[in-house]
N, C-alpha and C positions, 0 to 999 in steps of 0.2 A: 436566409432569414432564421431568426431565433427559433421559430416554431418547428423548423426542420431538424433542429439539433436533438440528439439523444443525450439527455442530461444524467441518466443513470444507466450504467451498463454492468454486466456481470458475465462470468463464464465459470463453469463447474467441471470438476474432474473427480472420478472415484479413485481414491488412493488406498492401496492395501497396507494401511497402518492405522493404529488407534488414534482417536482424536487428541488424546492427551499428549502423545508424542509429537504430533504435527503442531499442536498449539505451542508446545515448549519451543520449537524451532521458530515459529512466527513471533513469539514474545521476546526473542533474543535479537535485538538489532544487529549485533555483531555477526549473526548468521545470515542476514538478508542478502548479502553479496553472493552467498552460495546458491541461491535459487532465483535471483533477479533475472527476469526475462526481458527487461528493457535495455540492458547494457549501459544504463545511466548511473547505477550505484557504484560507489568506490569504497564503501565500507563505513563502519561506525565503531567508536570506542564506548558507546553508551551502555549502561547497565541494562539488564533484562527488565522488561516492563512487568510491573506487578499490579497495576490498577489504573482506573480512570484518574486523570490528572498528571500521570507521569509524562515526562518529555524525553524524547531521544533525538539525537542529531545524526543526520545521514550525510556523508560526503557524497557529492554528486558530480557528474560531468555531462555537459550538453553544449556542443559548440554554438548552438543558437542563442545560448545565454552567456556566451563569452568563455566557456570552458568550465573550470572548477568553481564550485560553489557549495553551500550547505543548505539543507532544509531542516528546520526545527519542527519536529512532529509532536503534536499534542494528542495524547491518548484520550479519546472521547467515549469509547465503548470497550468493555473488558469483562468477559465472562469465561473463566478458565475452561478450556476444552471445547468451547462453543463459538466464541465471537471476540474479535479484536478489530479496532478501527482507530484511525488517527486523522487529524486535520493538519496538513502541512502549512508551514509558515516560511516565507523567504528568509534565509539566514545569511551569514557572512559570505561575501563574494557574489551573491545573487544581485543582478543589476537592479532589481526592484525591491531590495531589502527595506528601504525606508519609505516605500509607497504606503499610502493610507490603507490599502487593501493587501498588505503583506501576508495576512492570514485571511484568505477569502472565504473559508468555510466549507470548501469541498472536502470530501473524505475518501480515504482508501481503507478497505477492510477485507476481512476474511470471515466467513461463516462456515462452521464445521458441523456436520450432521452424521451420526453413526449410520453406516450402510452395511448391514450384516454384522456378524460378530467380530470380524477382523478388518473392517475397512471403514473409510470415512468419505463422505461426499464433501469436498472442499469447494467453496465458491469464493472467488475473488471478485470484489465489486468496487466500482468507482461511482461516487455520487456527487454530481456537480449541480444539483438542484438548488443549493444554497448560494451559488455564485451570483454576484451582481450581474444584471442583464448585460452590461457593457463588457463583462469578462467571460460570458458564457462560451463554452467550447463543446464541441461534439465529442462525447466520451467514446464513440466508436473507434477513435484513433488509438485508444489504449488496448483494445482487444487483442491484437497480435502479441503484445508484450505480456498481457495477463495470461494468455494461453501458454506462452513460453515459461512464465513463472510457475504455473501449475505443473507443467511437464518436468521442470527441474526439481520442484519440491517433491514430486512423486519419486523421481530417481534418488533423491537424497534420503528419504525416509522409508521407502519400500524395501 
């Protein structure tokens, strides 16, 4: 039942690097493959994100969606050194690209909080609370990948 779903999930990790450095990596779609914990990302040629309204395209792979496809990500939150988030939209190759709900309104994001003089508490979050009821999914499925992402991000910037 829908009431059993967790529509917002997050996980955090203390990373021994300044928030500005971590944010620079997060705002570069070309670098997302370096810290992806899902195994679904295949890379991006998009320019660095500079503010709300920017759009970046991510090449993806998931056998359950037929293999290769793209997601078009609309940046909806951007505060340098502190917060970045985007709403994905089904792109070329996605089997539901032309569906009326190709951009459902769910969000992926990162929040960064200074933690001591040389570290940052990084929280990755997924917010599915804007999904239509018929498309609701349990965000807990994303937690292992999110934890892997933060581990890889830590290794990359520490």
